[in-house]
C-alpha positions as CSV (number, residue, x, y, z in Angstrom):
1,M,1.0,-11.8,-21.5
2,N,-2.8,-12.0,-21.3
3,I,-4.3,-9.0,-20.3
4,L,-7.9,-8.4,-19.1
5,L,-9.4,-5.0,-20.2
6,V,-12.2,-3.9,-18.8
7,E,-13.9,-0.5,-20.3
8,D,-17.1,0.3,-20.9
9,D,-16.4,3.1,-23.6
10,R,-16.1,0.8,-26.8
11,T,-14.0,3.1,-28.7
12,I,-11.3,3.5,-25.9
13,A,-11.8,-0.3,-25.4
14,S,-11.1,-1.1,-29.2
15,G,-7.9,1.3,-29.6
16,L,-6.4,0.0,-26.5
17,E,-6.9,-3.4,-27.6
18,Y,-5.4,-2.7,-31.0
19,S,-2.3,-1.0,-29.6
20,L,-1.8,-3.5,-27.0
21,K,-1.8,-6.3,-29.8
22,Q,1.0,-4.1,-31.3
23,E,2.9,-4.7,-28.7
24,D,2.4,-8.4,-28.7
25,Y,0.0,-8.5,-25.6
26,E,-3.1,-10.9,-25.6
27,T,-6.2,-9.1,-24.6
28,L,-9.5,-10.3,-23.0
29,V,-11.7,-7.3,-23.7
30,C,-15.1,-6.8,-21.4
31,H,-17.6,-3.9,-21.2
32,N,-19.0,-4.1,-17.9
33,A,-18.6,-5.4,-14.5
34,T,-20.7,-8.4,-14.7
35,S,-18.8,-9.7,-17.9
36,A,-15.7,-9.3,-16.2
37,K,-16.7,-11.1,-13.2
38,D,-17.3,-14.0,-15.5
39,V,-14.2,-13.9,-16.9
40,I,-12.4,-13.7,-13.7
41,H,-14.3,-16.8,-12.4
42,K,-13.4,-18.8,-15.3
43,K,-10.3,-17.7,-16.5
44,I,-8.2,-16.1,-13.9
45,T,-5.6,-18.7,-13.9
46,E,-4.9,-17.4,-17.7
47,I,-4.7,-13.7,-17.0
48,D,-1.4,-11.8,-16.2
49,L,-2.5,-8.5,-15.5
50,C,-5.5,-6.3,-15.6
51,L,-6.4,-3.0,-16.5
52,F,-9.6,-1.9,-15.0
53,D,-12.0,1.4,-15.7
54,L,-13.2,2.9,-12.4
55,N,-16.2,3.6,-13.4
56,L,-18.4,1.2,-15.0
57,P,-22.5,1.1,-16.0
58,D,-23.1,-1.8,-13.5
59,G,-20.2,-1.9,-11.0
60,S,-16.6,-0.4,-10.4
61,G,-13.2,-1.2,-10.7
62,Y,-12.7,-1.6,-7.0
63,D,-15.1,-4.4,-6.9
64,L,-13.4,-6.3,-9.6
65,C,-9.8,-5.4,-8.2
66,Q,-11.0,-6.8,-4.7
67,L,-12.4,-10.1,-6.7
68,V,-9.2,-10.7,-8.4
69,K,-7.0,-10.2,-5.4
70,K,-8.9,-12.7,-3.4
71,Q,-8.6,-15.3,-6.0
72,H,-5.1,-15.0,-7.5
73,D,-2.0,-12.8,-7.0
74,I,-1.7,-10.8,-10.1
75,P,-1.2,-7.0,-10.7
76,V,-4.1,-4.7,-11.2
77,I,-3.9,-0.9,-13.0
78,F,-6.5,1.3,-12.8
79,L,-7.8,3.5,-15.7
80,T,-9.5,6.7,-14.3
81,A,-10.4,10.1,-15.1
82,Y,-10.0,11.3,-11.6
83,D,-6.5,12.3,-10.6
84,D,-7.5,13.3,-7.0
85,E,-6.1,11.6,-4.0
86,V,-8.9,10.4,-2.8
87,N,-9.6,8.1,-5.7
88,V,-5.8,7.4,-6.0
89,V,-5.4,6.2,-2.3
90,M,-8.9,4.1,-2.3
91,G,-7.4,2.7,-5.2
92,L,-4.1,1.4,-3.4
93,D,-6.1,0.6,-0.4
94,M,-8.2,-2.1,-2.4
95,G,-4.9,-3.6,-3.6
96,A,-4.3,-2.0,-7.0
97,D,-0.7,-2.0,-7.9
98,D,-0.8,1.1,-10.0
99,Y,-3.3,3.9,-11.7
100,I,-3.2,5.8,-14.7
101,T,-5.2,9.2,-15.8
102,K,-7.2,9.3,-18.7
103,P,-6.4,10.8,-21.5
104,F,-3.0,8.8,-21.6
105,R,-0.5,8.1,-24.3
106,I,-0.1,4.2,-24.9
107,R,3.6,4.3,-24.6
108,E,3.1,5.7,-21.2
109,L,0.5,3.0,-20.6
110,V,2.9,0.1,-21.9
111,S,5.5,1.6,-19.5
112,R,3.4,1.1,-16.4
113,I,2.5,-2.4,-17.3
114,K,6.2,-3.6,-17.6
115,T,7.1,-1.8,-14.4
116,V,4.2,-3.3,-12.6
117,Y,4.7,-6.8,-14.5
118,R,8.4,-6.8,-13.9
119,R,7.9,-6.2,-10.1
120,Y,5.9,-9.4,-9.7
121,N,8.2,-11.7,-11.5
122,R,11.7,-10.4,-9.8
123,Q,13.6,-13.3,-9.0
124,P,13.1,-13.7,-5.4
125,Q,15.9,-13.5,-3.0
126,P,17.0,-16.1,-0.4
127,K,14.1,-16.0,2.1
128,N,16.3,-15.7,5.3
129,T,17.9,-12.4,3.7
130,I,17.1,-9.5,2.0
131,E,19.0,-6.7,0.9
132,I,18.1,-3.0,0.2
133,E,20.6,-0.7,-1.0
134,N,23.2,-0.9,1.8
135,I,20.6,-2.4,4.5
136,Q,20.6,-6.2,5.2
137,I,17.4,-7.9,6.5
138,N,18.3,-11.4,8.2
139,T,15.0,-12.8,8.8
140,L,16.0,-15.7,10.5
141,E,17.7,-13.8,13.0
142,G,14.9,-11.0,13.1
143,K,17.7,-8.4,12.7
144,V,18.7,-5.6,10.5
145,Y,22.4,-4.6,9.7
146,K,23.3,-1.5,7.9
147,Q,27.0,-1.9,5.9
148,G,27.6,-4.9,8.3
149,R,26.8,-3.4,11.5
150,E,23.9,-4.3,13.5
151,I,21.1,-1.7,13.9
152,L,18.9,-2.2,16.9
153,L,15.2,-1.8,16.1
154,T,11.9,-2.3,18.3
155,A,9.8,-5.0,17.2
156,L,7.5,-2.8,15.9
157,E,10.1,-1.0,13.9
158,Y,11.2,-4.4,12.6
159,R,8.0,-5.2,11.7
160,L,7.2,-2.0,9.8
161,F,10.6,-2.0,8.1
162,L,10.0,-5.6,7.0
163,I,6.8,-5.1,5.7
164,F,8.3,-2.2,3.2
165,A,11.1,-4.9,2.4
166,N,8.3,-7.7,1.3
167,H,7.0,-4.8,-1.1
168,I,9.9,-3.2,-2.7
169,G,9.2,-0.5,-5.3
170,Q,5.4,-0.4,-4.3
171,V,3.7,2.3,-2.9
172,L,2.0,1.8,0.4
173,T,-0.7,3.6,1.9
174,R,-0.8,4.8,5.6
175,A,-4.1,2.6,5.8
176,Q,-2.2,-0.2,4.5
177,L,0.9,0.0,7.0
178,L,-1.7,0.4,9.7
179,D,-3.8,-2.8,8.8
180,R,-0.4,-4.8,8.7
181,I,1.1,-3.8,12.0
182,W,-2.0,-3.5,13.7
183,D,-2.1,-6.2,16.6
184,V,2.0,-6.9,16.7
185,A,2.8,-7.7,20.1
186,G,-0.6,-6.4,20.9
187,D,0.5,-2.8,20.6
188,F,-2.4,-0.2,19.3
189,V,-0.8,1.5,16.7
190,N,-2.7,4.9,15.5
191,D,-1.8,7.3,12.8
192,N,0.1,9.3,14.8
193,T,2.2,6.5,16.1
194,L,2.8,5.4,12.4
195,T,4.6,8.8,11.9
196,V,6.3,8.2,15.1
197,Y,8.2,4.9,13.8
198,I,8.5,6.1,10.2
199,K,10.8,9.1,11.8
200,R,12.5,6.3,14.0
201,L,13.4,4.1,11.1
202,R,14.6,7.0,9.1
203,E,16.9,8.0,11.9
204,K,18.4,4.7,12.5
205,L,18.7,3.5,8.6
206,E,19.1,6.6,6.6
207,D,22.2,8.2,5.9
208,D,20.6,11.7,5.9
209,P,17.2,11.4,7.9
210,Q,16.2,14.9,6.7
211,N,16.6,14.0,3.1
212,P,15.3,10.4,3.3
213,T,16.4,8.2,-0.1
214,L,15.4,4.6,1.5
215,I,12.0,5.4,2.9
216,K,10.1,7.9,0.5
217,T,7.3,9.7,1.1
218,I,5.0,9.9,-2.0
219,R,2.9,13.1,-1.6
220,G,-0.8,12.2,-0.9
221,M,0.0,8.9,-1.2
222,G,1.9,6.9,1.2
223,Y,5.4,5.7,1.5
224,K,8.1,3.5,-1.0
225,V,10.9,1.8,-0.6
226,G,13.1,0.8,-3.7
227,E,12.1,0.8,-7.2
């Protein structure tokens, strides 16, 4: 795996580069946003995963994440000194796949890298059928089944659940969900309406809607379906 590492602290960068190589990862190291952008423009197709420090002397990891996601669908993990909800949610909204707070152990970072990369490289299921636990989605029919029994969903409920199904194991923020279902059937969906639709989906799909295990709430971040 080729990893693009962007970290302005040269000591940290050097340590990470050495540790990642011990795990058989090849690394491209940049110490500022300018050099990182140059690498992204020239070698994006050779990169499998990106590790971006959030605060750089001439830019931010947010900007680099947006640049990468516009050019290539590869995972991005943020390295941040801030463990507050605002920065985490902002990073996820920008398209990041995960974040890790400094200081961290190299084993934890390697574990995150493997998890995110595995998520990207899962064998795709047949396009007309998606299975999540005991739920089946037939995308050709636009129908959802639970243990073989059809569950009647409205157009927006179906669209919302399909968004989750297409992002298994990924935390989706409320802003990301609202952006994706904004104009389905011309309906206006606001934050309160989203809460109602999440509640309805749980009532229809969960074994115990009061203790959901299918559509999980990730406190301060958003929602997640699957691992």
